[in-house]
All heavy atoms as an XYZ file, in Angstrom:
1056
protein
N     147.354     64.024    176.121
C     146.129     64.794    175.846
C     145.619     64.435    174.431
O     146.415     64.245    173.502
C     146.345     66.266    175.949
N     144.338     64.298    174.335
C     143.726     63.964    173.027
C     143.083     65.106    172.334
O     142.635     64.997    171.171
C     142.684     62.783    173.176
C     143.379     61.515    173.647
C     141.533     63.192    174.090
N     143.071     66.278    172.975
C     142.419     67.424    172.325
C     143.104     67.792    171.056
O     144.303     67.829    170.937
C     142.436     68.604    173.322
C     141.628     69.779    172.781
C     141.413     70.822    173.833
O     141.782     70.676    175.041
N     140.841     71.956    173.440
N     142.246     67.992    170.096
C     142.793     68.372    168.697
C     143.249     67.154    167.909
O     143.720     67.287    166.785
N     143.201     65.969    168.521
C     143.613     64.769    167.819
C     142.392     64.162    167.092
O     141.245     64.476    167.363
C     144.111     63.744    168.813
O     145.205     64.254    169.539
N     142.692     63.328    166.120
C     141.691     62.585    165.437
C     142.034     61.111    165.566
O     143.070     60.689    165.080
C     141.508     62.912    164.032
N     141.246     60.308    166.310
C     141.496     58.892    166.467
C     140.783     58.130    165.335
O     139.532     58.261    165.244
C     141.055     58.411    167.856
C     141.304     56.934    168.005
C     141.693     59.180    168.948
N     141.507     57.422    164.577
C     140.948     56.704    163.430
C     141.357     55.204    163.500
O     142.500     54.859    163.563
C     141.449     57.224    162.090
C     141.161     58.722    161.905
C     140.149     58.908    160.841
N     140.004     60.335    160.521
C     138.964     61.064    160.958
N     138.008     60.514    161.688
N     138.912     62.339    160.630
N     140.312     54.373    163.500
C     140.488     52.935    163.486
C     141.547     52.393    164.450
O     142.487     51.672    164.087
C     140.865     52.503    162.041
C     140.565     51.023    161.783
O     139.687     50.458    162.506
O     141.188     50.460    160.924
N     141.407     52.803    165.669
C     142.346     52.402    166.776
C     141.714     51.324    167.647
O     140.482     51.326    167.851
C     142.738     53.566    167.643
N     142.502     50.447    168.160
C     142.068     49.389    169.070
C     142.986     49.376    170.268
O     144.213     49.397    170.126
C     142.076     48.007    168.426
O     141.148     47.927    167.389
N     142.391     49.384    171.476
C     143.125     49.307    172.744
C     142.745     48.030    173.396
O     141.581     47.698    173.574
C     142.831     50.494    173.601
C     143.214     51.840    173.094
C     142.352     52.647    172.366
C     144.545     52.279    173.263
C     142.733     53.864    171.883
C     144.939     53.521    172.741
C     144.014     54.302    172.064
N     143.733     47.244    173.913
C     143.487     46.039    174.616
C     144.337     46.000    175.870
O     145.598     46.235    175.771
C     143.819     44.795    173.735
N     143.709     45.825    177.019
C     144.428     45.749    178.295
C     145.122     46.993    178.711
O     146.125     46.970    179.387
N     144.557     48.161    178.312
C     145.209     49.429    178.628
C     144.462     50.149    179.742
O     143.255     50.000    179.936
C     145.150     50.342    177.369
S     146.097     49.718    175.977
N     145.228     50.993    180.477
C     144.678     51.878    181.492
C     144.501     53.245    180.845
O     145.492     53.922    180.583
C     145.522     51.954    182.712
C     144.917     52.757    183.812
O     144.020     53.530    183.583
N     145.480     52.620    185.007
N     143.249     53.599    180.544
C     142.931     54.854    179.851
C     142.022     55.699    180.765
O     140.994     56.217    180.339
C     142.304     54.545    178.498
C     143.145     53.668    177.572
C     142.284     53.080    176.480
C     144.313     54.460    177.048
N     142.454     55.911    181.980
C     141.609     56.574    182.971
C     141.605     58.069    182.781
O     142.664     58.710    182.490
C     142.195     56.237    184.398
O     142.188     54.826    184.563
C     141.377     56.889    185.488
N     140.391     58.682    182.931
C     140.241     60.115    182.981
C     140.446     60.823    181.617
O     140.663     62.038    181.643
N     140.234     60.181    180.511
C     140.429     60.778    179.221
C     139.066     61.388    178.726
O     138.022     60.733    178.794
C     140.925     59.779    178.174
C     142.322     59.359    178.616
C     140.946     60.386    176.788
C     142.970     58.257    177.732
N     139.114     62.622    178.221
C     137.979     63.213    177.645
C     137.943     62.818    176.166
O     138.456     63.571    175.316
C     137.957     64.758    177.871
O     138.035     65.007    179.254
C     136.709     65.401    177.293
N     137.327     61.763    175.852
C     137.323     61.211    174.455
C     136.533     62.120    173.561
O     136.792     62.082    172.315
C     136.752     59.768    174.490
C     137.642     58.822    175.157
C     137.591     58.388    176.436
C     138.843     58.240    174.646
N     138.612     57.562    176.729
C     139.435     57.416    175.613
C     139.482     58.247    173.397
C     140.548     56.691    175.446
C     140.617     57.502    173.172
C     141.143     56.744    174.216
N     135.684     62.875    174.072
C     134.878     63.814    173.226
C     135.812     64.825    172.543
O     135.401     65.429    171.545
C     133.861     64.562    174.083
N     137.024     64.996    173.035
C     137.952     65.955    172.361
C     138.838     65.270    171.332
O     139.689     65.905    170.709
C     138.864     66.534    173.435
C     138.141     67.413    174.420
C     139.090     68.001    175.383
N     138.405     68.872    176.355
C     138.922     69.206    177.509
N     140.138     68.855    177.857
N     138.229     69.975    178.319
N     138.673     63.980    171.141
C     139.521     63.198    170.217
C     138.934     63.142    168.823
O     139.275     62.303    168.006
C     139.754     61.785    170.727
N     138.067     64.087    168.461
C     137.488     64.128    167.131
C     137.557     65.628    166.660
O     137.584     66.551    167.524
C     136.030     63.683    167.050
O     135.258     64.466    167.997
C     135.915     62.217    167.401
N     137.562     65.868    165.437
C     137.623     67.237    164.931
C     136.363     67.980    165.242
O     136.407     69.157    165.622
C     137.934     67.238    163.456
C     139.340     66.757    163.108
C     139.692     67.085    161.682
N     141.072     66.617    161.465
C     141.362     65.541    160.744
N     140.449     64.807    160.138
N     142.638     65.201    160.632
N     135.219     67.349    165.052
C     133.955     67.977    165.374
C     133.209     66.958    166.233
O     133.471     65.710    166.160
C     133.120     68.385    164.185
O     132.604     67.222    163.527
C     133.898     69.197    163.213
N     132.179     67.419    166.961
C     131.430     66.476    167.833
C     130.682     65.397    166.958
O     130.375     64.349    167.442
C     130.396     67.265    168.601
C     129.686     66.581    169.734
C     130.735     65.956    170.739
C     128.811     67.502    170.494
N     130.441     65.722    165.689
C     129.699     64.738    164.839
C     130.577     63.725    164.171
O     130.058     62.808    163.543
C     128.857     65.535    163.832
C     127.962     66.506    164.449
N     126.820     66.131    165.177
C     127.955     67.875    164.534
C     126.204     67.220    165.598
N     126.864     68.259    165.273
N     131.893     63.926    164.218
C     132.812     62.923    163.662
C     132.733     61.645    164.533
O     132.724     61.729    165.742
C     134.224     63.424    163.630
C     134.478     64.485    162.550
O     133.643     64.634    161.665
O     135.466     65.224    162.700
N     132.790     60.485    163.947
C     132.797     59.274    164.767
C     134.161     59.114    165.512
O     135.214     59.516    165.014
C     132.664     58.113    163.726
C     133.108     58.725    162.440
C     132.820     60.183    162.464
N     134.069     58.554    166.697
C     135.224     58.222    167.454
C     135.538     56.717    167.086
O     134.909     55.790    167.552
C     134.958     58.305    168.977
C     136.146     58.013    169.909
C     137.282     58.952    169.649
C     135.697     58.160    171.317
N     136.518     56.544    166.192
C     136.798     55.251    165.620
C     137.817     54.467    166.517
O     138.993     54.389    166.164
C     137.346     55.426    164.214
C     136.342     56.052    163.232
C     136.892     56.249    161.862
O     138.013     55.744    161.560
O     136.208     56.918    161.084
N     137.290     54.029    167.600
C     138.164     53.336    168.584
C     137.377     52.187    169.213
O     136.143     52.259    169.460
C     138.679     54.349    169.648
C     137.534     54.931    170.432
C     139.711     53.705    170.534
N     138.111     51.108    169.458
C     137.570     49.915    170.153
C     138.372     49.650    171.395
O     139.600     49.916    171.407
C     137.645     48.689    169.240
C     136.649     48.771    168.089
O     135.470     49.095    168.312
O     137.075     48.433    166.956
N     137.697     49.167    172.440
C     138.358     48.898    173.689
C     138.007     47.448    174.116
O     136.854     47.051    174.068
C     137.839     49.821    174.812
C     137.977     51.264    174.492
C     136.859     51.967    174.019
C     139.149     51.951    174.702
C     136.932     53.320    173.712
C     139.213     53.317    174.385
C     138.154     53.989    173.935
N     139.019     46.751    174.610
C     138.820     45.423    175.116
C     139.678     45.221    176.327
O     140.872     45.483    176.336
C     139.091     44.292    174.075
C     138.835     42.914    174.637
C     138.765     41.926    173.501
N     138.562     40.559    174.033
C     137.400     40.050    174.364
N     136.302     40.824    174.265
N     137.269     38.833    174.878
N     139.068     44.813    177.454
C     139.792     44.628    178.720
C     140.581     45.825    179.174
O     141.698     45.720    179.676
C     140.782     43.408    178.560
C     140.034     42.107    178.282
O     139.070     41.796    178.963
O     140.441     41.376    177.365
N     139.943     47.018    178.996
C     140.610     48.254    179.352
C     139.968     48.888    180.589
O     138.816     48.614    180.891
C     140.521     49.234    178.211
S     141.501     48.833    176.781
N     140.694     49.763    181.230
C     140.142     50.605    182.310
C     139.898     51.962    181.744
O     140.805     52.643    181.302
C     141.179     50.702    183.504
C     140.623     51.578    184.594
C     141.478     49.333    184.060
N     138.575     52.316    181.676
C     138.153     53.578    181.070
C     137.546     54.525    182.105
O     136.934     55.487    181.796
C     137.122     53.288    179.999
C     137.485     52.306    178.920
C     136.322     51.986    178.006
C     138.634     52.897    178.096
N     137.793     54.209    183.408
C     137.195     54.945    184.501
C     137.336     56.474    184.330
O     138.443     56.977    183.862
C     137.788     54.557    185.856
C     137.550     53.107    186.139
O     136.748     52.401    185.391
O     138.146     52.561    187.092
N     136.287     57.228    184.688
C     136.261     58.672    184.697
C     136.430     59.262    183.252
O     136.784     60.401    183.121
C     137.253     59.290    185.664
C     137.158     58.737    187.057
C     138.118     57.756    187.536
C     136.122     59.134    187.865
C     137.974     57.302    188.797
C     136.022     58.583    189.132
C     136.938     57.662    189.591
N     136.124     58.433    182.243
C     136.169     58.947    180.874
C     134.991     59.703    180.516
O     133.919     59.543    181.034
N     135.174     60.648    179.580
C     134.070     61.446    179.092
C     133.826     61.112    177.574
O     134.689     61.396    176.772
C     134.369     62.978    179.257
C     133.243     63.804    178.688
C     134.592     63.280    180.709
N     132.708     60.498    177.331
C     132.291     60.135    176.023
C     131.045     60.903    175.608
O     130.323     60.580    174.695
C     131.983     58.637    175.957
C     133.164     57.730    176.199
C     133.482     57.352    177.504
C     133.930     57.266    175.149
C     134.564     56.506    177.684
C     134.998     56.460    175.368
C     135.344     56.055    176.661
N     130.776     62.021    176.340
C     129.593     62.846    176.118
C     129.480     63.230    174.665
O     130.351     63.855    174.080
C     129.648     64.045    177.002
C     128.474     64.993    176.815
C     128.576     66.240    177.665
N     128.443     65.980    179.093
C     127.299     66.049    179.703
N     126.210     66.481    179.081
N     127.223     65.733    180.986
N     128.329     62.828    174.041
C     128.033     63.234    172.674
C     128.886     62.480    171.615
O     128.739     62.826    170.420
N     129.691     61.550    171.994
C     130.542     60.877    170.985
C     129.716     59.912    170.103
O     128.789     59.273    170.559
C     131.639     60.073    171.712
S     132.970     61.022    172.401
N     130.160     59.857    168.882
C     129.562     58.916    167.930
C     130.344     57.618    167.955
O     131.456     57.566    167.446
C     129.568     59.487    166.509
N     129.750     56.599    168.646
C     130.440     55.345    168.839
C     129.653     54.182    168.240
O     129.668     53.063    168.658
C     130.612     55.075    170.357
C     131.580     55.993    171.051
C     131.290     56.026    172.565
C     133.004     55.539    170.782
N     128.970     54.477    167.085
C     128.168     53.424    166.414
C     128.979     52.254    166.038
O     130.049     52.372    165.379
C     127.457     54.013    165.181
C     126.390     55.049    165.478
C     126.900     56.432    165.408
O     128.138     56.658    165.449
O     126.074     57.375    165.340
N     128.527     51.070    166.512
C     129.185     49.813    166.089
C     130.553     49.580    166.723
O     131.233     48.637    166.311
N     130.965     50.385    167.733
C     132.275     50.230    168.278
C     132.164     49.188    169.391
O     131.188     48.761    169.799
C     132.790     51.551    168.839
C     132.890     52.729    167.835
C     133.433     52.353    166.437
N     134.758     51.780    166.510
C     135.490     51.614    165.423
N     135.024     51.902    164.207
N     136.722     51.118    165.462
N     133.367     48.837    169.900
C     133.453     47.817    170.967
C     134.014     48.362    172.237
O     135.060     48.976    172.221
C     134.385     46.669    170.434
C     134.557     45.523    171.429
C     135.386     44.413    170.808
N     134.624     43.755    169.733
C     133.778     42.759    169.896
N     133.527     42.287    171.107
N     133.164     42.252    168.868
N     133.284     48.166    173.323
C     133.715     48.540    174.677
C     133.509     47.294    175.518
O     132.651     47.252    176.418
C     132.909     49.682    175.253
C     133.114     51.085    174.654
C     132.139     51.315    173.559
C     132.958     52.133    175.705
N     134.228     46.276    175.238
C     133.943     44.883    175.814
C     134.918     44.549    176.939
O     136.098     44.816    176.871
C     133.996     43.833    174.692
N     134.272     43.956    178.026
C     135.043     43.450    179.135
C     135.944     44.521    179.779
O     137.031     44.208    180.170
C     135.779     42.180    178.792
C     134.913     41.178    178.152
N     134.035     40.396    178.921
C     134.744     40.788    176.868
C     133.372     39.612    178.075
N     133.784     39.793    176.831
N     135.437     45.738    179.833
C     136.175     46.877    180.413
C     135.611     47.258    181.775
O     134.527     46.780    182.141
C     136.074     48.071    179.486
S     136.865     47.798    177.853
N     136.300     48.158    182.445
C     135.707     48.834    183.571
C     135.513     50.270    183.103
O     136.498     50.841    182.588
C     136.523     48.753    184.868
O     137.769     49.385    184.658
C     136.679     47.342    185.404
N     134.295     50.761    183.262
C     133.970     52.135    182.854
C     133.217     52.798    183.994
O     132.108     53.170    183.876
C     133.130     52.106    181.553
N     133.922     52.908    185.145
C     133.290     53.479    186.331
C     133.266     54.992    186.192
O     134.277     55.629    185.733
C     134.110     53.133    187.583
C     134.071     51.671    187.862
N     134.832     51.132    188.928
C     133.477     50.616    187.275
C     134.634     49.849    188.973
N     133.852     49.498    187.988
N     132.111     55.551    186.571
C     131.960     57.040    186.644
C     132.218     57.730    185.279
O     132.715     58.805    185.233
C     132.869     57.649    187.679
C     132.690     57.085    189.064
C     131.372     57.474    189.728
O     130.837     58.542    189.368
O     130.863     56.666    190.544
N     131.820     57.025    184.169
C     132.005     57.593    182.810
C     130.736     58.397    182.404
O     129.657     58.137    182.884
C     132.285     56.517    181.796
S     133.906     55.805    181.951
N     130.969     59.319    181.578
C     129.862     60.176    181.023
C     129.600     59.772    179.590
O     130.343     60.080    178.678
C     130.302     61.673    181.108
C     129.236     62.629    180.557
O     128.260     62.217    179.947
O     129.479     63.866    180.736
N     128.490     59.038    179.405
C     128.036     58.610    178.063
C     126.762     59.415    177.721
O     126.052     59.003    176.793
C     127.713     57.128    178.060
C     128.921     56.205    178.150
C     129.286     55.692    179.378
C     129.703     55.956    177.058
C     130.392     54.871    179.530
C     130.798     55.085    177.121
C     131.147     54.562    178.381
N     126.535     60.529    178.393
C     125.330     61.292    178.069
C     125.338     61.759    176.619
O     126.373     62.233    176.117
C     125.262     62.522    179.022
C     125.084     62.173    180.495
O     124.449     61.082    180.738
N     125.618     62.892    181.395
N     124.218     61.600    175.972
C     123.994     61.986    174.577
C     124.956     61.332    173.600
O     125.146     61.754    172.464
C     124.053     63.527    174.380
C     122.907     64.226    175.125
C     122.805     65.669    174.820
N     123.995     66.450    174.818
C     124.569     66.981    175.884
N     124.040     66.902    177.033
N     125.720     67.701    175.733
N     125.633     60.219    174.075
C     126.498     59.480    173.133
C     125.654     58.596    172.234
O     124.588     58.115    172.601
C     127.482     58.613    173.911
N     126.099     58.330    171.020
C     125.445     57.459    170.028
C     126.193     56.112    170.040
O     127.282     56.011    169.504
C     125.495     58.067    168.690
N     125.581     55.113    170.714
C     126.196     53.821    170.863
C     125.386     52.769    170.105
O     125.291     51.586    170.476
C     126.274     53.374    172.309
C     127.299     54.150    173.135
C     126.851     54.260    174.567
C     128.657     53.470    172.995
N     124.778     53.158    168.950
C     123.952     52.278    168.136
C     124.746     51.026    167.698
O     125.826     51.222    167.121
C     123.461     52.997    166.901
C     122.421     54.075    167.070
C     123.104     55.406    167.278
C     121.497     54.102    165.911
N     124.282     49.878    168.026
C     124.978     48.659    167.659
C     126.323     48.435    168.303
O     127.049     47.478    167.925
N     126.641     49.214    169.302
C     127.922     49.030    170.037
C     127.906     47.704    170.837
O     126.867     47.277    171.295
C     128.213     50.210    170.925
N     129.079     47.137    170.989
C     129.239     45.907    171.801
C     129.794     46.312    173.110
O     130.958     46.695    173.175
C     130.090     44.870    171.060
C     130.269     43.633    171.980
C     129.490     44.470    169.788
N     128.979     46.236    174.193
C     129.393     46.614    175.535
C     129.389     45.415    176.461
O     129.218     45.562    177.673
C     128.461     47.719    176.049
S     128.478     49.223    174.998
N     129.510     44.278    175.959
C     129.390     42.992    176.670
C     130.456     42.909    177.764
O     131.592     43.252    177.571
C     129.585     41.823    175.734
C     128.467     41.619    174.805
C     128.632     40.367    173.969
N     128.364     39.254    174.893
C     127.905     38.081    174.482
N     127.654     37.889    173.253
N     127.684     37.117    175.362
N     129.967     42.499    178.931
C     130.887     42.247    180.112
C     131.498     43.440    180.702
O     132.390     43.339    181.581
N     131.074     44.659    180.393
C     131.676     45.845    180.920
C     130.990     46.274    182.258
O     129.777     46.143    182.338
C     131.673     47.003    179.881
O     132.547     46.594    178.808
C     132.103     48.328    180.453
N     131.734     46.759    183.135
C     131.253     47.249    184.442
C     131.089     48.777    184.328
O     132.087     49.464    184.237
C     132.199     46.852    185.527
C     131.690     47.241    186.930
O     130.665     47.987    187.067
O     132.334     46.838    187.934
N     129.815     49.217    184.367
C     129.474     50.633    184.178
C     129.116     51.300    185.513
O     128.321     52.274    185.517
C     128.319     50.778    183.182
C     128.692     50.457    181.768
C     128.300     49.294    181.167
C     129.347     51.372    181.002
C     128.630     48.988    179.895
C     129.694     51.131    179.710
C     129.317     49.903    179.138
N     129.696     50.900    186.646
C     129.345     51.458    187.901
C     129.466     52.942    187.929
O     130.532     53.543    187.593
C     130.228     50.825    189.001
C     129.855     51.295    190.374
C     130.681     50.614    191.437
O     130.989     49.416    191.315
O     131.027     51.320    192.436
N     128.392     53.646    188.283
C     128.402     55.105    188.393
C     128.373     55.854    187.118
O     128.466     57.078    187.144
N     128.271     55.207    185.976
C     128.286     55.890    184.665
C     126.884     56.397    184.315
O     125.888     55.861    184.769
C     128.752     54.947    183.575
O     130.135     54.665    183.742
N     126.842     57.449    183.509
C     125.540     58.020    183.152
C     125.339     57.973    181.624
O     126.234     58.077    180.852
C     125.462     59.497    183.624
O     126.521     60.245    183.064
N     124.065     57.730    181.250
C     123.637     57.534    179.882
C     122.489     58.451    179.466
O     121.763     58.135    178.545
C     123.219     56.073    179.652
C     124.367     55.070    179.787
C     124.675     54.531    180.988
C     125.109     54.716    178.700
C     125.690     53.581    181.135
C     126.100     53.772    178.770
C     126.459     53.232    180.032
N     122.269     59.554    180.127
C     121.147     60.422    179.856
C     121.141     60.886    178.414
O     122.132     61.407    177.904
C     121.220     61.672    180.813
C     120.088     62.633    180.621
C     118.876     62.205    181.460
O     118.999     61.376    182.390
O     117.778     62.660    181.092
N     120.032     60.602    177.741
C     119.879     61.047    176.333
C     120.720     60.265    175.336
O     120.810     60.636    174.165
N     121.331     59.142    175.777
C     122.122     58.341    174.873
C     121.298     57.505    173.934
O     120.128     57.234    174.183
C     123.043     57.408    175.642
N     121.844     57.132    172.795
C     121.162     56.285    171.827
C     121.823     54.924    171.903
O     122.931     54.777    171.397
C     121.257     56.881    170.427
C     120.383     56.194    169.398
O     119.988     55.062    169.718
O     120.078     56.799    168.401
N     121.169     53.956    172.516
C     121.666     52.614    172.676
C     120.963     51.560    171.809
O     121.069     50.397    172.032
C     121.551     52.213    174.147
C     122.104     53.194    175.152
C     121.861     52.654    176.606
C     123.602     53.412    174.978
N     120.258     52.088    170.817
C     119.509     51.165    169.959
C     120.394     50.093    169.345
O     121.428     50.417    168.772
C     118.802     51.916    168.809
C     117.620     52.740    169.343
C     116.977     53.535    168.313
N     117.963     54.580    167.800
C     117.785     55.275    166.724
N     116.692     55.153    165.980
N     118.698     56.162    166.305
N     120.006     48.852    169.521
C     120.790     47.725    168.940
C     122.085     47.404    169.665
O     122.802     46.523    169.228
N     122.401     48.109    170.757
C     123.640     47.846    171.465
C     123.551     46.534    172.240
O     122.482     46.088    172.622
C     123.948     48.976    172.440
N     124.695     45.903    172.457
C     124.746     44.653    173.129
C     125.351     44.853    174.527
O     126.546     45.094    174.706
C     125.643     43.665    172.339
C     125.680     42.256    172.946
O     125.160     42.050    174.050
O     126.262     41.373    172.274
N     124.481     44.820    175.587
C     124.847     44.996    176.965
C     124.791     43.644    177.726
O     124.792     43.622    178.941
C     123.963     46.017    177.645
C     124.429     47.436    177.450
C     124.122     48.103    176.253
C     125.117     48.098    178.438
C     124.508     49.416    176.085
C     125.499     49.420    178.292
C     125.184     50.052    177.099
N     124.784     42.531    176.986
C     124.724     41.222    177.710
C     125.958     41.068    178.584
O     127.058     41.394    178.192
C     124.624     40.070    176.712
C     123.243     40.055    176.016
C     123.169     38.982    175.007
N     124.033     39.341    173.886
C     124.396     38.516    172.947
N     123.939     37.269    172.940
N     125.167     38.861    171.933
N     125.672     40.637    179.777
C     126.702     40.378    180.824
C     127.391     41.693    181.242
O     128.313     41.619    182.046
C     127.682     39.326    180.394
C     127.022     38.064    179.944
N     126.406     37.205    180.832
C     126.859     37.503    178.747
C     125.896     36.175    180.175
N     126.121     36.378    178.903
N     126.931     42.852    180.814
C     127.432     44.105    181.404
C     126.749     44.194    182.752
O     125.772     43.581    183.055
C     127.020     45.252    180.498
N     127.312     45.035    183.627
C     126.791     45.143    184.993
C     126.896     46.544    185.533
O     127.681     47.341    184.998
C     127.453     44.144    185.916
C     128.950     44.270    186.020
C     129.616     43.026    186.596
N     131.050     43.115    186.645
C     131.849     43.078    185.633
N     131.353     42.842    184.432
N     133.156     43.234    185.750
N     126.145     46.772    186.580
C     126.186     48.073    187.388
C     125.817     49.285    186.494
O     126.185     50.361    186.892
C     127.541     48.249    188.012
C     127.866     47.160    188.997
O     126.960     46.701    189.757
N     129.137     46.697    188.999
N     125.036     49.039    185.408
C     124.610     50.212    184.678
C     123.334     50.774    185.286
O     122.509     50.036    185.855
C     124.427     49.870    183.186
C     123.591     48.639    182.896
C     122.220     48.638    182.923
C     124.246     47.443    182.597
C     121.485     47.491    182.716
C     123.577     46.306    182.407
C     122.175     46.295    182.400
O     121.495     45.153    182.152
N     123.097     52.090    185.084
C     121.877     52.743    185.522
C     121.403     53.535    184.274
O     121.866     54.608    183.975
C     122.104     53.642    186.664
N     120.503     52.877    183.523
C     120.019     53.450    182.302
C     118.553     53.775    182.487
O     117.698     52.857    182.690
C     120.191     52.464    181.130
C     121.713     52.197    180.913
C     119.566     52.980    179.831
C     122.019     51.036    179.951
N     118.174     55.006    182.375
C     116.812     55.452    182.494
C     116.155     55.334    181.170
O     116.410     56.113    180.262
C     116.726     56.878    183.021
C     115.300     57.312    183.408
O     114.354     56.736    182.855
O     115.195     58.258    184.148
N     115.299     54.269    181.008
C     114.687     54.054    179.695
C     113.694     55.129    179.275
O     113.275     55.145    178.107
C     114.020     52.643    179.640
C     115.055     51.556    179.829
C     112.929     52.514    180.678
N     113.331     56.015    180.165
C     112.506     57.162    179.798
C     113.255     58.246    179.039
O     112.645     59.057    178.372
C     111.792     57.743    181.035
C     110.858     56.765    181.773
C     110.466     57.301    183.091
N     111.653     57.546    183.925
C     111.701     58.256    185.002
N     110.587     58.849    185.420
N     112.772     58.417    185.698
N     114.569     58.247    179.240
C     115.366     59.329    178.666
C     116.544     58.802    177.810
O     117.487     59.536    177.507
C     115.914     60.229    179.702
C     114.888     60.794    180.680
N     114.026     61.771    180.224
C     114.536     60.483    181.922
C     113.195     62.092    181.193
N     113.443     61.252    182.272
N     116.421     57.538    177.423
C     117.461     56.889    176.639
C     116.823     56.018    175.599
O     115.866     55.323    175.852
C     118.351     56.027    177.549
O     118.795     56.829    178.651
C     119.578     55.496    176.856
N     117.333     55.982    174.371
C     116.799     55.140    173.313
C     117.403     53.754    173.466
O     118.617     53.580    173.439
C     117.113     55.724    171.965
C     116.522     57.101    171.657
C     117.048     57.643    170.356
C     115.043     57.062    171.661
N     116.573     52.712    173.668
C     117.036     51.377    173.851
C     116.435     50.302    172.948
O     116.706     49.134    173.098
C     116.814     50.927    175.329
C     117.677     51.766    176.323
C     115.355     51.003    175.734
N     115.627     50.700    172.005
C     114.968     49.736    171.121
C     116.008     48.807    170.505
O     116.996     49.231    169.885
C     114.106     50.488    170.025
C     113.309     49.528    169.186
C     112.461     50.288    168.219
C     111.590     49.254    167.449
N     110.653     49.936    166.600
N     115.747     47.539    170.593
C     116.601     46.540    169.974
C     117.886     46.266    170.732
O     118.680     45.407    170.316
N     118.148     46.922    171.816
C     119.303     46.665    172.648
C     119.152     45.326    173.324
O     118.053     44.852    173.545
C     119.533     47.807    173.646
N     120.266     44.702    173.552
C     120.249     43.370    174.181
C     120.867     43.455    175.595
O     121.951     43.973    175.808
C     121.025     42.361    173.318
C     120.421     42.269    171.969
C     121.212     41.357    171.085
N     120.983     39.963    171.423
C     121.648     38.980    170.862
N     122.532     39.218    169.878
N     121.419     37.762    171.196
N     120.136     42.865    176.588
C     120.554     42.851    177.958
C     120.381     41.455    178.500
O     119.645     40.683    177.901
C     119.697     43.825    178.815
C     119.772     45.278    178.387
C     118.923     45.784    177.464
C     120.752     46.089    178.944
C     118.992     47.122    177.065
C     120.879     47.418    178.536
C     119.944     47.900    177.613
N     121.049     41.070    179.589
C     120.876     39.761    180.171
C     120.473     39.939    181.667
O     120.695     40.964    182.286
C     122.174     38.983    180.080
O     123.255     39.678    180.661
N     119.780     38.848    182.131
C     119.398     38.851    183.514
C     120.513     38.354    184.407
O     121.358     37.607    183.919
C     118.149     37.901    183.665
C     116.879     38.377    182.999
C     115.833     37.287    183.040
C     116.372     39.654    183.643
N     120.609     38.724    185.622
C     119.645     39.539    186.356
C     119.902     41.016    186.228
O     119.141     41.899    186.688
C     119.870     39.100    187.843
C     121.312     38.782    187.849
C     121.643     38.166    186.529
N     120.944     41.427    185.590
C     121.354     42.875    185.484
C     120.256     43.717    184.820
O     120.117     44.866    185.161
C     122.633     43.027    184.768
C     123.859     42.433    185.479
C     124.054     40.962    185.210
O     123.272     40.368    184.398
O     124.921     40.351    185.799
N     119.471     43.133    183.896
C     118.471     43.880    183.175
C     117.350     44.465    184.069
O     116.687     45.376    183.709
C     117.842     43.005    182.110
N     117.213     43.893    185.307
C     116.223     44.453    186.182
C     116.558     45.922    186.528
O     115.620     46.668    186.853
C     116.189     43.610    187.491
C     115.413     42.357    187.314
C     116.075     41.136    187.461
C     114.093     42.308    186.931
C     115.389     39.942    187.308
C     113.378     41.140    186.744
C     114.078     39.954    186.948
N     117.792     46.377    186.350
C     118.154     47.745    186.652
C     117.392     48.683    185.687
O     117.246     49.864    185.984
C     119.658     47.945    186.484
N     116.967     48.206    184.532
C     116.257     49.058    183.591
C     114.866     49.461    184.076
O     114.281     50.418    183.587
C     116.089     48.276    182.245
C     117.373     47.975    181.529
C     117.129     47.043    180.308
C     118.118     49.161    181.101
N     114.394     48.807    185.131
C     113.095     49.124    185.677
C     113.167     50.208    186.725
O     112.177     50.785    187.134
C     112.457     47.873    186.331
C     112.226     46.731    185.349
C     111.730     45.473    186.094
C     111.246     47.125    184.239
N     114.361     50.606    187.186
C     114.495     51.679    188.137
C     114.020     52.962    187.513
O     114.187     53.213    186.313
C     115.982     51.835    188.614
C     116.462     50.701    189.381
C     117.907     50.857    189.787
O     118.637     51.730    189.302
N     118.359     49.996    190.697
N     113.384     53.791    188.291
C     112.900     55.025    187.792
C     111.519     54.970    187.158
O     110.936     56.002    186.808
N     110.985     53.777    187.046
C     109.638     53.650    186.424
C     108.556     53.662    187.437
O     107.326     53.591    187.135
C     109.533     52.284    185.628
C     110.426     52.209    184.354
C     110.189     50.860    183.713
C     110.104     53.312    183.408
N     108.911     53.809    188.725
C     107.966     53.942    189.808
C     107.019     52.784    189.834
O     105.808     52.917    189.963
C     107.203     55.281    189.738
C     108.193     56.443    189.837
C     107.474     57.799    189.743
O     106.222     57.859    189.903
O     108.196     58.755    189.425
N     107.528     51.594    189.758
C     106.779     50.375    189.809
C     107.344     49.520    190.955
O     108.483     49.664    191.362
C     106.712     49.557    188.551
C     108.148     49.127    188.084
C     106.101     50.379    187.420
C     108.211     48.261    186.908
N     106.580     48.550    191.423
C     107.047     47.605    192.402
C     107.058     46.238    191.823
O     106.041     45.836    191.152
C     106.123     47.620    193.622
C     106.278     48.834    194.533
C     105.509     48.703    195.831
O     105.342     47.539    196.354
O     104.957     49.720    196.277
N     108.074     45.477    192.086
C     108.154     44.100    191.637
C     108.405     43.283    192.869
O     109.282     43.541    193.656
C     109.326     43.901    190.651
C     109.159     44.762    189.384
C     109.443     42.387    190.265
C     110.307     44.755    188.480
N     107.470     42.301    193.044
C     107.582     41.422    194.196
C     107.689     39.954    193.791
O     107.167     39.568    192.792
C     106.341     41.603    195.112
C     106.193     43.002    195.603
C     104.931     43.140    196.503
O     104.281     42.121    196.804
O     104.616     44.313    196.847
N     108.398     39.218    194.581
C     108.473     37.784    194.336
C     107.151     37.220    194.628
O     106.378     37.629    195.510
C     109.532     37.123    195.268
N     106.758     36.218    193.876
C     105.464     35.574    194.043
C     105.421     34.846    195.438
O     106.342     34.168    195.778
C     105.226     34.511    192.951
C     103.870     33.914    192.981
C     103.685     33.024    191.786
O     104.226     33.272    190.744
O     102.931     32.028    191.961
N     104.309     35.130    196.178
C     104.185     34.523    197.463
C     103.875     33.023    197.298
O     103.190     32.606    196.420
C     103.022     35.155    198.234
N     104.430     32.230    198.229
C     104.208     30.806    198.172
C     102.991     30.399    198.936
O     102.605     30.996    199.807
C     105.465     30.059    198.725
C     106.635     30.284    197.807
C     107.844     29.480    198.253
O     107.696     28.468    198.929
O     108.951     29.917    197.969
């Protein structure tokens, strides 16, 4: 259990960290969660409201995670699979989502200015905008 713990300058590589409520790993909700993840399984994790500015969540699986209202400014999320995860009200300004996949980010309710995405996955950012995109007719 991480409740009541303070995680400071930790790095996890190749770890199975399923079902952890990371929001409890800080003394207060405004304290940064000083942790980096690489090649980890973070499925069913709760990062709701966590301050993850500049942190690394690279090449992980983060299925069904709660990133609602999390601050991921400048975070590196490259190559991570976010299937079923939510980002409602998150701050993703300047974050790197290149080669990340299966994310559903509603740009109407999430800050994304300066974030980096790659094609074809970036087309998912258009969902919820009530627009139609069609291939050009030949």
